[in-house]
LOFIMAR-125561 format. One line per 10 residues: number of its first residue (from 1); their letters; for each residue x, z, y of C-alpha. Coordinates in pm, 1 decimal. Layout:
<dovexs>
NUM> A> X:Z:Y ~ ...
</dovexs>
This chain:
<dovexs>
1> XXXXXXXXXX> 7862.1:13951.3:8395.4 ~ 7539.5:14097.1:8280.0 ~ 7204.1:14065.9:8466.6 ~ 7148.1:14378.5:8666.0 ~ 6855.2:14574.1:8804.5 ~ 6891.7:14393.2:9137.7 ~ 6877.3:14059.3:8960.3 ~ 6559.9:14159.0:8783.1 ~ 6402.7:14284.3:9119.8 ~ 6500.1:13945.5:9278.8
11> XXXXXXXXXX> 6294.4:13755.4:9013.5 ~ 5982.6:13945.0:9124.3 ~ 6068.3:13899.1:9491.0 ~ 6103.9:13519.7:9433.3 ~ 5785.8:13504.3:9226.5 ~ 5986.3:13391.4:8917.6 ~ 5834.7:13513.7:8580.9 ~ 6061.9:13744.0:8374.6 ~ 6066.8:13649.4:7998.2 ~ 6159.7:13963.8:7799.0
21> XXXXXXXXXX> 6222.6:13999.4:7422.4 ~ 6286.3:14266.4:7177.1 ~ 6609.3:14259.5:6978.1 ~ 6744.6:14474.0:6709.9 ~ 7049.2:14307.1:6547.8 ~ 7319.2:14055.8:6617.4 ~ 7098.4:13766.6:6505.1 ~ 6803.7:13844.5:6737.7 ~ 7040.2:13921.2:7026.1 ~ 7238.7:13607.9:6993.6
31> XXXXXXXXXX> 6917.6:13392.7:6966.2 ~ 6764.4:13561.6:7265.1 ~ 7066.9:13511.4:7488.5 ~ 7098.7:13148.4:7370.3 ~ 6733.4:13083.2:7464.9 ~ 6801.2:13220.7:7819.3 ~ 6622.5:13554.9:7801.2 ~ 6737.4:13771.8:8095.8 ~ 6623.8:14101.8:7952.8 ~ 6655.3:14234.9:7603.7
41> XXXXXXXXXX> 6473.2:14548.3:7494.0 ~ 6596.1:14725.6:7180.2 ~ 6263.3:14871.1:7111.4 ~ 6168.2:15153.7:6888.5 ~ 5925.0:14890.4:6740.3 ~ 6216.8:14850.2:6496.4 ~ 6061.1:15133.0:6301.0 ~ 5786.6:14890.6:6206.5 ~ 5950.5:14539.8:6195.1 ~ 6290.1:14653.0:6059.3
51> XXXXXXXXXX> 6246.6:14982.5:5884.9 ~ 5898.8:14913.3:5741.9 ~ 5712.3:15214.4:5879.4 ~ 5352.1:15211.9:5995.6 ~ 5444.8:15334.6:6344.6 ~ 5747.5:15403.4:6578.2 ~ 5718.8:15782.8:6524.9 ~ 5995.8:15804.0:6257.6 ~ 6265.2:15637.6:6464.4 ~ 6544.5:15873.7:6578.0
61> XXXXXXXXXX> 6785.7:15863.9:6865.7 ~ 7066.3:15784.5:6614.4 ~ 6877.1:15477.2:6492.9 ~ 6837.1:15353.7:6855.1 ~ 7206.7:15412.4:6933.2 ~ 7306.9:15215.2:6619.1 ~ 7082.5:14911.2:6686.8 ~ 7139.8:14912.8:7068.5 ~ 7521.7:14903.6:7011.7 ~ 7485.6:14602.0:6795.0
71> XXXXXXXXXX> 7276.4:14404.1:7065.3 ~ 7515.6:14497.4:7330.6 ~ 7818.0:14376.9:7125.8 ~ 7644.5:14045.8:7033.4 ~ 7562.1:13953.2:7393.0 ~ 7738.6:13900.2:7720.1 ~ 7473.8:13815.6:7992.0 ~ 7122.9:13961.6:7933.2 ~ 7040.1:14306.4:8060.3 ~ 6998.9:14541.9:7756.9
81> XXXXXXXXXX> 6752.6:14818.9:7763.7 ~ 6732.0:15074.7:7491.5 ~ 6419.1:15275.2:7400.9 ~ 6414.8:15655.1:7403.5 ~ 6245.2:15727.8:7075.4 ~ 5968.1:15991.7:7003.5 ~ 6077.5:16346.6:7071.5 ~ 6409.3:16253.3:7226.0 ~ 6294.7:16310.7:7585.4 ~ 5959.8:16497.1:7583.7
91> XXXXXXXXXX> 6089.8:16850.9:7544.3 ~ 6265.0:16880.7:7880.2 ~ 6438.7:16680.1:8150.1 ~ 6767.1:16823.0:8017.0 ~ 6694.4:16666.3:7678.0 ~ 6597.7:16337.9:7834.2 ~ 6925.3:16337.3:8033.2 ~ 7131.9:16400.9:7719.3 ~ 6953.1:16136.2:7519.4 ~ 6977.7:15878.5:7801.2
101> XXXXXXXXXX> 7341.8:15954.7:7846.6 ~ 7411.3:15912.5:7466.4 ~ 7232.7:15569.1:7474.1 ~ 7442.0:15451.7:7772.1 ~ 7768.8:15596.0:7665.5 ~ 7761.4:15537.3:7291.5 ~ 7559.8:15215.9:7275.5 ~ 7655.7:15068.3:7610.0 ~ 7294.3:14984.1:7723.5 ~ 7229.9:14903.2:8089.4
111> XXXXXXXXXX> 6907.9:15104.3:8112.3 ~ 6674.0:15313.3:7909.7 ~ 6294.9:15291.7:7860.8 ~ 6057.1:15586.5:7812.7 ~ 5677.6:15611.3:7771.9 ~ 5449.5:15801.5:8011.7 ~ 5328.6:15791.9:8370.0 ~ 5269.9:16088.6:8604.7 ~ 5358.6:16340.4:8344.7 ~ 5704.8:16182.0:8302.4
121> XXXXXXXXXX> 5773.1:16104.7:8668.6 ~ 5995.5:16413.9:8721.4 ~ 6198.3:16324.3:8412.5 ~ 6245.2:15968.4:8532.0 ~ 6358.1:16094.2:8866.2 ~ 6617.2:16317.3:8707.0 ~ 6756.9:16034.8:8484.0 ~ 6774.7:15792.3:8775.5 ~ 6948.1:16047.3:8997.3 ~ 7243.1:16059.0:8750.1
131> XXXXXXXXXX> 7279.8:15686.2:8769.2 ~ 7094.7:15562.8:8465.2 ~ 6834.3:15291.3:8545.1 ~ 6489.6:15359.8:8379.2 ~ 6208.4:15122.6:8268.5 ~ 5881.0:15293.0:8252.2 ~ 5602.5:15226.5:8001.1 ~ 5236.1:15295.4:8061.2 ~ 4896.4:15190.3:7910.6 ~ 4901.3:15191.3:7535.0
141> XXXXXXXXXX> 5212.4:15395.7:7454.2 ~ 5282.8:15347.3:7078.4 ~ 5449.2:15692.1:7052.3 ~ 5098.1:15843.9:7142.5 ~ 4907.4:15611.5:6915.3 ~ 4761.2:15903.3:6718.5 ~ 4617.0:16048.1:7043.0 ~ 4461.2:15706.6:7133.3 ~ 4315.6:15667.0:6792.2 ~ 4484.8:15331.9:6730.8
151> XXXXXXXXXX> 4601.8:15025.1:6924.3 ~ 4324.5:15013.4:7189.3 ~ 4308.7:14834.4:7519.4 ~ 4350.8:15084.8:7812.0 ~ 4188.6:15104.0:8152.2 ~ 3852.5:14970.7:8081.4 ~ 3670.1:15285.8:8200.8 ~ 3691.4:15416.1:8549.7 ~ 3862.3:15734.9:8470.0 ~ 4144.4:15581.9:8259.8
161> XXXXXXXXXX> 4175.1:15294.5:8521.7 ~ 4231.3:15539.1:8797.9 ~ 4487.8:15726.6:8590.8 ~ 4681.6:15407.0:8524.5 ~ 4691.4:15329.8:8886.4 ~ 4833.9:15675.3:8960.1 ~ 5080.7:15645.0:8662.1 ~ 5204.6:15309.8:8791.3 ~ 5256.7:15446.7:9144.3 ~ 5416.7:15764.4:9006.8
171> XXXXXXXXXX> 5678.1:15594.5:8802.9 ~ 5765.9:15366.5:9094.5 ~ 5804.2:15660.2:9322.5 ~ 6028.4:15840.1:9062.8 ~ 6274.5:15546.9:9084.9 ~ 6186.4:15325.7:8777.8 ~ 6318.2:14976.2:8825.8 ~ 6029.6:14816.9:8628.2 ~ 5731.5:14916.9:8421.7 ~ 5590.4:14793.3:8085.9
181> XXXXXXXXXX> 5211.0:14754.8:8088.7 ~ 5088.2:14752.3:7726.3 ~ 4732.1:14661.2:7640.1 ~ 4609.6:14728.5:7989.4 ~ 4287.3:14534.4:8079.9 ~ 4409.6:14223.6:8257.3 ~ 4228.5:14260.7:8590.2 ~ 4368.2:14621.4:8618.9 ~ 4718.5:14496.3:8520.6 ~ 4684.7:14227.1:8807.6
191> XXXXXXXXXX> 4589.4:14502.1:9048.3 ~ 4888.3:14712.0:8953.7 ~ 5123.5:14421.1:8977.7 ~ 5006.1:14342.2:9329.4 ~ 5042.1:14706.6:9445.9 ~ 5382.9:14773.4:9304.8 ~ 5717.9:14668.0:9447.3 ~ 5889.0:14686.4:9110.8 ~ 5830.5:14423.6:8835.4 ~ 5561.7:14479.5:8575.8
201> XXXXXXXXXX> 5636.0:14354.0:8233.7 ~ 5319.7:14292.9:8031.5 ~ 5224.4:14289.8:7664.4 ~ 4868.8:14220.9:7599.4 ~ 4794.4:14278.9:7969.0 ~ 4729.9:13924.6:8104.1 ~ 4911.7:13656.5:8284.9 ~ 4937.9:13818.5:8627.9 ~ 5224.6:14055.7:8527.7 ~ 5561.3:13976.8:8680.2
211> XXXXXXXXXX> 5705.4:13927.9:8325.1 ~ 5604.7:13924.2:7964.5 ~ 5756.6:14097.2:7657.7 ~ 5700.4:13996.4:7295.0 ~ 5830.3:14136.0:6969.0 ~ 6098.5:13898.2:6807.2 ~ 5932.6:13908.2:6474.1 ~ 5579.3:13836.4:6606.7 ~ 5655.8:13523.5:6801.7 ~ 5868.9:13377.3:6521.1
221> XXXXXXXXXX> 5607.5:13450.2:6252.5 ~ 5843.0:13662.0:6046.7 ~ 5554.6:13878.8:5944.4 ~ 5279.4:13622.1:5871.6 ~ 5019.2:13884.3:5777.4 ~ 5045.5:14055.2:6119.0 ~ 4896.4:13876.7:6404.1 ~ 4798.3:14088.1:6694.6 ~ 4576.4:13926.1:6954.0 ~ 4825.9:13970.6:7237.2
231> XXXXXXXXXX> 5100.0:13785.5:7043.4 ~ 5149.0:13417.3:7012.9 ~ 5331.7:13277.8:6705.2 ~ 5542.9:12996.9:6845.8 ~ 5678.2:12885.4:6503.5 ~ 5607.1:12998.8:6139.7 ~ 5974.5:13073.4:6066.8 ~ 5873.0:13320.2:5798.3 ~ 5699.5:13045.4:5578.8 ~ 6001.8:12817.4:5635.0
241> XXXXXXXXXX> 6243.8:13093.2:5532.9 ~ 6036.5:13181.3:5222.0 ~ 6030.5:12830.6:5131.7 ~ 6408.0:12799.5:5158.5 ~ 6458.5:13102.4:4947.3 ~ 6220.8:12970.0:4667.5 ~ 6421.0:12651.3:4660.4 ~ 6744.6:12852.4:4632.6 ~ 6593.8:13050.2:4337.7 ~ 6470.2:12729.7:4171.5
251> XXXXXXXXXX> 6803.5:12549.5:4206.7 ~ 7002.1:12841.9:4071.4 ~ 6774.4:12869.2:3769.2 ~ 6791.9:12482.3:3712.9 ~ 7166.5:12483.3:3771.3 ~ 7130.1:12233.2:4059.3 ~ 7314.1:12481.9:4273.1 ~ 7612.5:12522.0:4317.4 ~ 7761.6:12172.5:4279.4 ~ 8119.8:12063.0:4274.7
261> XXXXXXXXXX> 8091.0:12030.4:4647.8 ~ 8024.9:12400.0:4685.4 ~ 8327.1:12510.4:4481.6 ~ 8710.3:12491.2:4501.7 ~ 8962.2:12315.1:4280.1 ~ 9299.8:12410.5:4147.9 ~ 9588.2:12193.3:4041.5 ~ 9592.7:12045.5:3690.0 ~ 9941.0:12183.4:3647.7 ~ 9840.3:12535.7:3710.3
271> XXXXXXXXXX> 9534.2:12500.8:3487.4 ~ 9744.3:12339.2:3206.8 ~ 9994.5:12627.0:3221.3 ~ 9715.3:12889.4:3197.9 ~ 9567.3:12705.0:2902.4 ~ 9903.8:12694.5:2720.8 ~ 9970.5:13063.0:2780.8 ~ 9625.9:13151.1:2653.5 ~ 9681.8:12948.6:2333.9 ~ 10013.2:13146.7:2267.8
281> X> 9852.7:13483.3:2290.2
</dovexs>
């Protein structure tokens, strides 16, 4: 049985940190579950780490449904949350309901995530009312990166800090079961976490959040040239994989691979028959 919204809430209540990870395919999903991650987010960050774009903006709802369905099929226990991508929910609450319903019905996710605070509270409320759990996302919201002028820490000035406090309260009041705090100044994230009853999941927002989320590719070093300050590279898997691929190329070129152990034999009788037949032609 999958981890539920109630299970995630219990982790906050018990003061137990909530490790959260992005997943985009069967491999990342399987490895995340095997490692004991309770909550997997199929993030629209796939636009950058899977599709090769410079932002999340080009990701479509169809992309999210496709990748979310894979993660759901590849796992049994973690709660799977699917991102609502850019322009799949901002036009109206009705659009948001349809998009959320498709992610749940066609991909099988357990919840959806959307960006925005006070301005999206009524939309969150509508989605929750029809039975779809919602994870909110405030602070640096990647779909609005053009408005922010880049990936900048949020909440350092009094006006923006007050707004983030209002945003956090608004999404909780609207029924969100958790909220991602991205690139929020750590002291402010701690204040938000202490004020909310629902879990906060931080990324670049300090250690006081109830949980942390990292991008699969970042923590495994699969993009060695990309190293945001908020990410920790736990292993340089990218370098190891490149080394293995270079060895493969070298061994094929030098005919060291494949060997007899990598192939399959046939009986001498069949081989002799084929040779005889070819000689008669």
